[in-house]
N, C-alpha and C positions, 0 to 999 in steps of 0.2 A: 504493501500501498503506500509507505512512506517513498519507493523507489518511481510510482507510479505517481504519485503527487508531483515530484523532483521534476521530473519530466515531462509534464504536463503544467507547469512553472515557468518552462522554459520556451514555451512554443506560442505561435501567433495566434491560435487557439484558445490560449488562455484569457489574452488582451482581448479578444473578441468576448470570452465570456461573461467576461467580469467588468472591462472598460466602459461600455455603453450603458449597461445597468449604475455603476459609478458613477456617470455623466447625467444619466436623470436622478437618478439620490440627491445629486450634487447641486442638481439646476433650480429643484423644486427647493429642498432647504435653502438656501442663497435668497431665492425671489417669495419664498414664504415668509420668511424673518424680517428680510427687510422692505417690503409691501409699503407700511407704510412712508418711509425714504424714496422708493421708484415711484408714487405714485405721486410724490408731490413733484417729483422731476422730469417726468414722463405725463402725468395725465391720468385719469384711470383708463381711458380707452387705449391712450399707449401702455399702459401696463399691461394689461390682457393683450394689448397687439403683442408685446415682446412675448409674454407668457408661452400664449400657444405659439408661438412660432418656433421658441426655443423647446416645447415640449414635444411637439411635433415633430423635431428635430432629433430630438432623443429616443424619440420611439421608435423612428426612422431607423432609429441607429442599432438599437435593440431588434428589430425584426429583420435586418439585415446580416448582423450581425450572426444570428439563430441559423436563419436560413440557407447561407452562403458560406461560413466559414464556421461552424461548429456544430452543425445537426450530425449526428452518424460521425463525428473524428474520433481518431487516435488521440492517446492510448484506451484501447477498451477494456472495463473490469470483467465481461463475460462475453463473450462470442454474440453478435449483434441476431443468428439465427437460433440463439439457444433462447428458451424463457427465463427469467430471473427469478432468480433466487427463492424459495418458499419463507423465507424472513423477508425480503425485501416488495414480495407480493404485500404479506400481512403488514409490513408499516407502512407500505403505498395507501392501503384501504382506508386504514386509520385515519390516517393524515390527510386524505383527500375527501373521504366523508367528512370529517372535524370541517373543513374549509369550505363543503359546500353545505353543511348548515350554518356554520358563519354568514355566508355570505346572502343567503336564504334570508337572511333578518336584517341583514344593511344595504341590500341593493337600492343603490338610489333610482329613483322616477327618474327617466331618459325625456330630454325636453328641446327643441328646436337651439341651435348655438347661436342663434342671431336673437334676438329683443331691441321694441321701443323702450327710451326712454320713459318712466313716469313722469305726471306732470308733479312741480313743487307740493309741500304740502300746506304749505301759508294758500296757492292758489286752488286748491282743494277744498281746504276750511271756509275762504271766501265765496265759493260757491253755493255747500250749504247753507252757510249764513244767508245768504240771499233765498236759495226755498222757502228757510224756513220764518222767515220776516217779513218776505213779499208778499202782502197778499192783492196785490192792485197790479194789473196787468200795466200801467203805464208806471208806478213806482220801478217796477221791476224789469222794464225796459232801461230806466233811468241808472239804475243801480248798474245791469249788464254794460252798457255803455261804459259808464264810469269803471268799472270794476276793469274790464280790457284797454284803458285806457293806463288806468294806473300800476295794473297790475295782470301784466299781458299773458296768457299762457306760452309758454316755453316751446319752442319747436321741439317736437320729440325725433331724434335720429336714432338711426339704428347702431345698436354697440353689439361685441362678440360675447358672449358667456360662452361656458362650460355647456356641454350636452349633458352632462351630469349632474341633476339636481341633488344634493348632497344635503341640503336645508328641509326637504319638502315635509320631511315628519319629525322637524323639530318643532316642536308648539312651543308656548309661554311654558305651562307648565313641565315638559320634560327639558327647556333651558336652565328651568332652578333645580328640578328635580332628576337627575340621569336613569334614564330605561333602557332597560333590554341589555344589550353587551355593551352601551355604555358606563356599563355599573363595573364593568371588568376592567375596560381599555378605551381609549380616546379616538384609537385609533381602529377599530373591529376590520375595515374593510379592509387595512393593510394586512391586517395578520390573516386573517381569510386567504390573499391571495398569495401568501407566503406559504400558508398550511398546503393550497393547492399547487404549490411549486414546491415543494418537500416531497410530497405524495409522486411526484411526477421525476423529481431525481432519483428516487428510489427503482425505481423500472429503468433509470437510463443505462444502457450499457456503455455510452459514450461517457467519457471520464467529464470532458470540457464541457458537455451537453446537461451534466448533472451538477456542477459548479454554475452553468448558467440558471437553471432553475432553483436554482438555492442562492440566490443574490437579492430577491426579494428578502428576503430574514434580515438581510443585514442595511 
């Protein structure tokens, strides 16, 4: 095993197995931790465009690395034509089952990756106040004209948003009191992906591929 690890660490397959994942983890950590600073410098739209571009590049390198540089590459832990050892199959089943159970609890809602900016809260409150206090048609017309003059409705613009709505299940009560898997970890989605990767790593005969699938754990 030690010999296999040493031989793998010195090959291009190792760099393609670990490098793209390391880039993905690093860019998410850097862009997330410095979110306020980057938004101040780039603006909200600029930040999301930068985040989306870099994340897309990272995911592209992960897919390219696995399909062209890592999959079925030597050294092998056992012959590719041979079945995985029984112990590895058992570990894979346990880890994959745990990952599937977790991901079934935390799966985000899909949404269109583009959205229009909402009206400002001040404008919405003025509209509500107008509807409640105005009973006369002429008064409503006068107030409407004054409202449009003093507080014009901001122009709605398209903005890029994440295609996964991770806040869909977060209500006010759940924000005050963690529910479900949030009581165990702040990042249950990441842990579910980690367990799924480890499950696949157990039955991968290729050692570079096993390292690739283990990377989300780190």
